[in-house]
N, C-alpha and C positions, 0 to 999 in steps of 0.2 A: 504494500500500500504506500501511497505518497507519505513522505515524512511530514507530519503535522506539527506545526509550531504553536506555542502558546505565548501570548504577549507578556504575561506576568513572568513566565519562566525565562523568556528571552531577556527581559529587564534584569531579573535576578542574576542571570548568568553574566551579563555585561558588568554588573556590580562586582561579582566575585572576581572576574578577570581584572577589572580596573583596580580593585584594592590590592590584589596580589602583585600585579605588574608594577604599580606605583611604589609599593613598599620595597619591591626588589630593586627598582631603578634608583630609588633615593638612597640606597645603601651602596651604590657603585662608587668606586674610587676613581681618581684621575687616571690611574693606570688601566682600570677596567674599560673606560670609555675609548681608549685607543687600541684595545685588543681586538684582533680579528675574530670573527665569530664562526668561521669555517676553516679551521686550521690556519695556514698562512695565506689563505685567499678570502675572497668575499668581503662584505662590509665590516667595518668596525662596529662596536656596540653603539657608538654615537650615531653612525650612519644608519644603522638599523632602526633606531628610535626616530630619526628624521623621516625615514620611509614610513614607519607606522603612523606618524602624525599626518603625513601627506595622504596616505591611503584612507585613514579615518575621515579626513576632510572630504575626500572624493566619494566615499560610500555614503556619507551623510548628505552630500549634495544630490546624489542620485535618488536617495529616499525622499528628499524634499521635492524633487521634480516629480516623483511618482505621486506624492500626496497632492500635488497641484493638478493631477490628472494627466500628466504628460506621459507619453509612451516611449519616447526616445530619450535615453540618458545622454547628457552632454557634459563634457569636461573641457574647460578652457585649454586650447592648444593641443587637443588630442582628437584624432580622427580614425586611426587604424590601430587595431590591437597589436600589430607587429611592432608598433612604436612604444609599447609599454616599457620595455627595458630602458630606452632612451629617456622616456618621461620620468621614470623612477630616479634615474641618475640626475636629471635636472632638478627634481624636487629636493634631493639630498644636497646637491650643490648650493641650492638657494638657502637652505636652512642650516647647513653645517657650520657656517660662520657665527651663528647666534650662540649665546651662552646655553650650554646643554640643559641647565635648569629651566630655561625658558621653553625649550622644545618639550621637555618632559611635562611641564605645566600645560602646554598647549594640547598635548595628547590627552592628558587627564581631563581637561575641560571639554574636549569633544566627546570623550567616553561618558562623562557625567551628563552631558546634554542629551546624548542618544538614549542613555538609560532612562531618562525622564520622558523623552519624546515618544518612545515606543509605546508607553502606557496611554498616550493621548491619541494614538492612531485610531480613527473610526473603523469599526469592524468592516464596513463595506470597502475600505481602502487597503486593508491588510493584504489582499490577494491581487492588488493592481500590479500588472506586469510592466517592468521597465527594461527595455533592451539596453544592453551595456556595451559601449564602444571598446571597453578594456577586455572584454571576454568574448567567447564565441556566441553566446546567447544572452539571456538576461536573468533577472531575479524578480520576485515579488517585493513589495515594499517591506513586508515583515521579514522576508529572507535577507534583505539588505541590512536590517538591524541585527539579525543573527550573525551576519558576516562580520560585524564589528567585534563581536565576542570571539569568534573563532580565528580571525586574522591576527589579533594581538595575543590571544590566549592559547593558541595551538599552532597555527601556521608558522609563526616566528618565535614560538616559545623556546625552542631548542637554541636558536641563535642568541636570544637574550641570555639564556643560561650559560652558553659557551663563552659569552663575553665576560662573564664574571667567574667562570670556572666552577659553576654550581650545578646541582641536579636540575633536570628538566622541570620547567615551571609547572607543567600540568600535574605533576606528581603531588603537588600541594593542594590541588582542588579536591573538593568532595567528589566521590566516585560518580554520583548521579550527574554532576556537572561535566565530568570527563566524558561520560556517555553521550550527553546531549551535544557537547562540542564536536564529537565525532559525527553525529547526525548532521550538524550544521556544516561540517567539513565536506560531507558527501554531496550536500546540496550545492556547495560552492564548486566542487570538482565537476559537477554536471555542467555548470556554466563555463568553467575554464577549459573544458575538453576541446582539443584540436582535432576535428574530424580528418583533416588531411594527414595527421600523424598516426591515426588509428587504423583499425582493420576496416576492410570494405564490408558494406552491408550492416545488418543489425547484430550486435554482439552484447552479451550480458556478462558483466564481471561481478562476482559475488564476494562479499567480505564477511567474515565472522570473527567475533572475539569469544573466547571460551570462559575467561575469568574477568571479574569476580562473578558475573552471570552472563549467560549466553545472549548475544545480540547479533542480528543479521541485517546487512544492507546490500543493495544491488545498484549498480550503475548500468543503465541501458544506453549503449553507445550506437548512434546512427550517423548517417552522413549529414544530418541537420543539427547534430549536437548531442549532448548528454543529459540524462535525467536520473535523479536518485529516488530510490524506493527503500522502504524498511520492511523487513520480514523475510521469511524463507522463500525460495523459488529456484527454478532451474537456472544454471549459469554455464557459459562456455568455458570459463576459467573460475576456479574457486580458490580464494586465499583465506586461510584460517589462522588467526593470530592467537598465540597462547593467552595473551591478556591485553588489556587496553594500552598499556605502556608499549608493548611490542608493535601494535598497529600504529600508534602515534609516532614511534620512531621511524617506521617505514615511510610514513607520509611526510615527515619532516627531514627525510634524507639522512638520518643519523644511522640507519642500518639498511642495507640493500636486501632485496628479496633473497638473493643467493646466500648471504650470510645468515639471514633469519632462518632459512630452511636448514642450513648446515648445523646451526646451533640449537635447533629445536624450538626456536621462538615462533616459527610459523610453518605452515604446510601449504603446498599448492598442487593442484591437479587440474586436468583439462588441458587447455591451450597454455602450457607453462611458458612458452616463448612470449606470449602476450603479457604475462605477468611480469616478465623481466623488462618489458618496454613501457610499463605504466608511467614511469617518471617523465619520459619525453611527451607522452600524450597529455599530461596534466600540468606541465610546466607553464606558468602564466605568461612568461616572456620568452 
C-alpha cells in the first residue's frame, strides 16, 4: 500500500531531528568543522551544514508553492536536474564564508518553521502534487515536509557524524522515528530515481528490515519514475537488512551491498546485479 503520512507525526519527527542535529552541531569544535566527512574526499562538516541549510530552504519553498496551488516547483536559477551538483556547490560557496554559527542558526530556524507549518496545512492541500525540477518527478506537499526530516536526519546523518568522528546520528533517535524516517526515505528515493540509469520496463525492488521488528517497503521503478509502497509483495530483487542500522548504512553509502552481504548484515536475491547498481540509480546529482 502507499506509504501514508500523518501531519502530527511528521511534525514530531522534524522536532526530534532538529533537536538532535542542533545539539550535535553546537558541540562541534573548530577542528571538526574543517574535517572531511567522507574520508579524505567530499564536503567538510561546515560545507555539509551549508548544503543542509540550502536544501531546507528549497524544500520549504516548494511546499509553499504547493500550498498556493501551484503544480510546478520553481527554484531560482535552477532548470535541469542534471545541474543539481553545480547548484549545490554554488549554495555552499555562497554560505561558507559566513560564521558557521550563523549557518547553523539558519538551518535551525527553517526546521523550526516547517515543524510548525506542517501542522497548519489544510487537509485538502496535504496531497497536492508539486513537480520538482531537482528530481525526476515530484512530491506531495506533506511529503515535502517529511523530506525535511529525512534529509537532515538520515540522508546526511552519517556525514554529520563522520565530521565529528561520532556514531551515526540516527542511532540516537527513538526506534519508531528511525522506522518512519526510512519510510520517508523510500518516498524520496521514488522521486530521485533516474529512469535512464535503471532497468528497462517495470521493475520492483523490495527492502526489508528484520530487527527490532519486521518492516517491508517496495520501490516500483518504471520509465516514468519511481514510486514507494509499504508492505509485502513480489519483487524482482529483494534486499533484507539485519536491522534498521544496516539499511540506513546502505542508503547513506557507509556500507556497500557486497560488504553487507559478506558480513551478514544483509541478504539479496533475485536480480542481484540490480542490487549492486542501486547507488547510481538513486544518486541525486
